[in-house]
C-alpha positions as CSV (number, residue, x, y, z in Angstrom):
1,M,28.0,-60.7,-17.0
2,M,24.7,-60.2,-16.0
3,K,25.6,-58.1,-13.0
4,K,27.7,-55.8,-15.4
5,L,24.9,-55.6,-17.9
6,L,22.5,-54.5,-15.0
7,S,25.0,-52.2,-13.5
8,L,25.5,-50.6,-17.1
9,V,21.7,-50.1,-17.3
10,C,21.3,-48.6,-14.1
11,M,24.2,-46.1,-14.7
12,L,22.4,-45.1,-18.4
13,A,19.2,-44.9,-16.5
14,V,20.7,-42.3,-14.0
15,F,22.6,-40.4,-16.9
16,C,19.1,-39.9,-18.5
17,L,17.5,-38.8,-15.7
18,L,20.2,-36.1,-14.8
19,S,20.6,-35.2,-18.2
20,G,16.6,-34.7,-18.4
21,A,16.7,-32.6,-15.2
22,A,19.4,-30.5,-16.4
23,E,17.7,-30.0,-19.8
24,A,14.5,-29.1,-17.9
25,T,16.2,-26.3,-16.1
26,R,17.8,-24.7,-18.9
27,E,14.3,-24.6,-20.7
28,L,12.9,-22.5,-17.8
29,P,12.4,-18.9,-18.7
30,P,14.2,-16.4,-16.3
31,L,11.8,-14.6,-14.1
32,P,10.8,-11.3,-14.9
33,P,11.5,-8.0,-12.5
34,L,9.1,-7.6,-10.1
35,R,6.8,-4.9,-10.8
36,V,6.4,-2.6,-8.0
37,A,3.9,0.4,-7.5
38,Q,5.7,2.6,-4.9
39,F,3.3,5.8,-4.2
40,P,4.9,8.9,-2.3
41,L,4.0,9.6,1.2
42,Q,0.4,10.4,1.8
43,M,-0.7,13.0,4.6
44,Q,-3.6,12.4,6.8
45,G,-2.7,14.4,9.9
46,R,-3.6,18.1,10.8
47,M,0.1,19.0,11.1
48,Q,2.6,18.1,8.2
49,P,6.3,17.7,8.5
50,A,8.9,20.3,7.0
51,P,10.2,19.5,3.5
52,H,13.5,18.0,4.8
53,V,12.2,15.7,7.3
54,Q,9.3,14.3,4.6
55,D,12.5,13.8,2.3
56,K,14.0,11.6,5.0
57,L,10.8,9.6,5.4
58,E,10.7,9.0,1.7
59,R,14.4,8.0,1.7
60,L,13.4,5.4,4.4
61,I,11.1,4.1,1.9
62,D,13.3,4.3,-0.9
63,R,15.9,2.3,1.1
64,S,13.5,-0.5,2.0
65,L,12.9,-1.3,-1.6
66,H,16.5,-0.9,-2.5
67,I,18.2,-4.0,-4.2
68,P,22.1,-3.0,-5.1
69,F,23.0,-2.9,-8.7
70,N,19.3,-3.4,-9.7
71,D,19.9,-1.6,-13.2
72,S,22.0,-4.7,-14.1
73,L,20.1,-7.4,-12.0
74,Q,16.6,-6.1,-13.1
75,V,15.2,-7.5,-9.8
76,L,12.6,-4.6,-9.6
77,S,10.6,-2.4,-12.3
78,F,9.2,0.6,-10.7
79,I,5.6,1.8,-12.4
80,P,5.9,5.3,-13.3
81,E,4.3,7.5,-10.7
82,G,1.7,9.0,-13.1
83,E,0.3,5.4,-14.1
84,C,0.0,4.6,-10.3
85,F,-2.0,7.9,-9.7
86,A,-4.3,7.4,-12.7
87,A,-5.0,4.0,-11.6
88,W,-5.4,5.2,-7.9
89,D,-7.8,7.7,-9.3
90,K,-9.8,4.9,-11.1
91,V,-10.1,2.6,-8.1
92,C,-11.2,5.1,-5.8
93,A,-14.0,6.4,-8.1
94,A,-15.1,2.7,-8.4
95,G,-14.9,2.1,-4.7
96,G,-16.9,5.0,-3.4
97,D,-16.3,7.4,-0.6
98,K,-16.4,5.2,2.5
99,V,-14.2,2.3,1.0
100,R,-11.1,1.9,3.2
101,I,-7.6,2.4,1.5
102,K,-6.7,-1.2,2.4
103,D,-9.6,-2.7,0.4
104,L,-8.3,-0.8,-2.6
105,M,-4.9,-2.5,-2.9
106,R,-6.0,-5.7,-4.5
107,P,-7.8,-4.0,-7.3
108,L,-5.1,-1.2,-7.5
109,A,-2.6,-3.9,-8.2
110,Q,-4.9,-5.7,-10.8
111,E,-5.4,-2.4,-12.8
112,L,-1.5,-1.8,-12.7
113,K,-0.7,-5.3,-13.0
114,A,1.7,-4.8,-10.0
115,D,3.5,-7.7,-8.3
116,L,3.8,-5.4,-5.2
117,V,1.9,-2.0,-4.0
118,V,3.3,-0.1,-1.3
119,M,1.6,3.2,-0.2
120,P,2.9,5.0,3.0
121,V,0.7,7.2,5.0
122,L,1.6,9.5,7.7
123,A,-1.6,9.1,9.7
124,G,-0.4,11.2,12.6
125,Y,2.1,14.0,13.3
126,E,1.8,16.6,15.7
127,Q,3.5,18.4,18.7
128,Y,2.7,21.3,21.3
129,Q,4.2,22.2,24.4
130,S,2.1,22.8,27.8
131,M,3.3,24.1,31.4
132,S,2.9,21.6,34.1
133,W,2.8,22.5,37.7
134,H,3.2,18.9,38.7
135,H,6.8,19.2,37.3
136,W,7.5,22.5,38.8
137,G,6.3,24.6,36.4
138,R,8.3,23.1,33.9
139,Y,7.3,22.8,30.2
140,I,6.2,19.4,28.9
141,L,6.7,18.4,25.3
142,H,3.6,16.4,23.6
143,S,4.4,14.8,20.6
144,Y,2.6,12.1,18.4
145,A,3.5,10.3,15.2
146,S,1.9,7.4,13.2
147,V,2.9,5.7,10.2
148,R,0.8,3.3,8.4
149,I,2.4,1.2,5.4
150,V,-0.6,-0.4,2.9
151,G,-0.1,-2.5,0.2
152,Y,-0.6,-5.8,-1.8
153,D,2.1,-8.6,-2.4
154,R,0.7,-10.8,-5.5
155,V,3.5,-13.5,-5.0
156,A,2.1,-14.3,-1.5
157,D,-1.5,-12.8,-2.4
158,E,-1.6,-10.8,0.6
159,V,-3.1,-7.5,1.2
160,F,-1.4,-5.9,4.2
161,S,-1.5,-3.1,6.7
162,K,0.6,-2.3,9.3
163,T,0.7,0.8,11.8
164,V,3.3,2.0,14.3
165,S,2.8,4.6,16.5
166,R,5.1,6.7,18.7
167,R,3.9,9.3,21.6
168,Y,6.0,11.4,23.8
169,D,4.8,13.4,26.9
170,D,7.7,14.6,29.3
171,E,10.1,17.5,29.6
172,I,11.5,18.9,26.4
173,S,14.2,16.7,25.0
174,L,15.3,16.0,21.4
175,Q,14.1,12.5,21.8
176,G,10.9,13.5,22.1
177,D,10.9,15.7,18.8
178,V,8.2,14.8,16.6
179,D,10.6,14.4,13.5
180,N,12.5,11.7,15.3
181,L,9.3,9.7,16.6
182,A,8.3,9.9,12.7
183,Y,11.6,8.5,11.5
184,E,11.0,5.7,14.2
185,A,7.3,5.0,13.2
186,M,8.1,4.7,9.5
187,D,11.1,2.4,10.3
188,G,9.0,-0.1,12.5
189,A,6.0,0.1,9.9
190,L,8.4,-0.9,7.0
191,R,9.8,-3.6,9.1
192,Q,6.3,-4.8,10.1
193,A,5.2,-4.8,6.8
194,R,8.4,-6.8,5.6
195,I,8.9,-4.5,2.5
196,H,12.5,-5.1,2.2
197,D,12.1,-8.8,2.9
198,R,9.5,-9.3,0.1
199,V,11.8,-7.8,-2.7
200,W,14.9,-9.8,-1.4
201,E,12.8,-13.1,-1.3
202,W,12.0,-12.2,-5.2
203,K,15.6,-11.8,-5.6
204,A,16.5,-15.0,-4.0
205,R,13.9,-16.7,-6.3
206,K,15.3,-15.0,-9.3
207,Y,19.0,-15.7,-8.8
208,G,19.0,-18.5,-5.8
209,T,20.8,-16.0,-3.6
210,G,20.4,-15.4,0.1
211,S,17.8,-13.7,2.2
212,A,17.9,-9.9,3.1
213,P,20.6,-8.8,5.0
214,S,19.8,-7.8,8.7
215,G,19.3,-4.4,9.7
216,S,18.8,-3.4,6.3
217,H,15.9,-0.8,7.1
218,S,17.9,1.4,9.9
């Protein structure tokens, strides 16, 4: 009789614990959308790409921040561009002329109440040709592209700045075209900054889903 009573008490205790855990889970508020401050591509090089090249670079950035069915899932909430630039002007004025872009990311996020700040910079973009007598008088193509992704991740409390550069010095070839180098540099910088991984990690926290699919930047 005592054993049966003890078993019943144990079962009731387990039931109460499970019920309490389930009730606590139901009471947890849903995670809000991740507030994202996405800046358009900033130009710092002497030369600038054609509009269609710039558009493609912007699309690579958009793709890195893309969550399928975001309008329904509400994983990300994008801060209007006008608000982003107003906050940028404010923190730049407070920081002075010599402050680094990276050092402005945290105060910029605080000003915008942003969870994720992403600022892409085309730091280098140039191409020219020269005659090389060492290559039997052939023309040599010189191309260079450099992309930097600067930002802040509030969830990880991380300021990040990742730069990827590509250079080509050889006979004229499509693979050495500066536009192709810029695409490669942008893709590499986005990967190193883990932009897509960061938004998918938030989606996983919000809905308990898996990690970002591989190859999602390309």
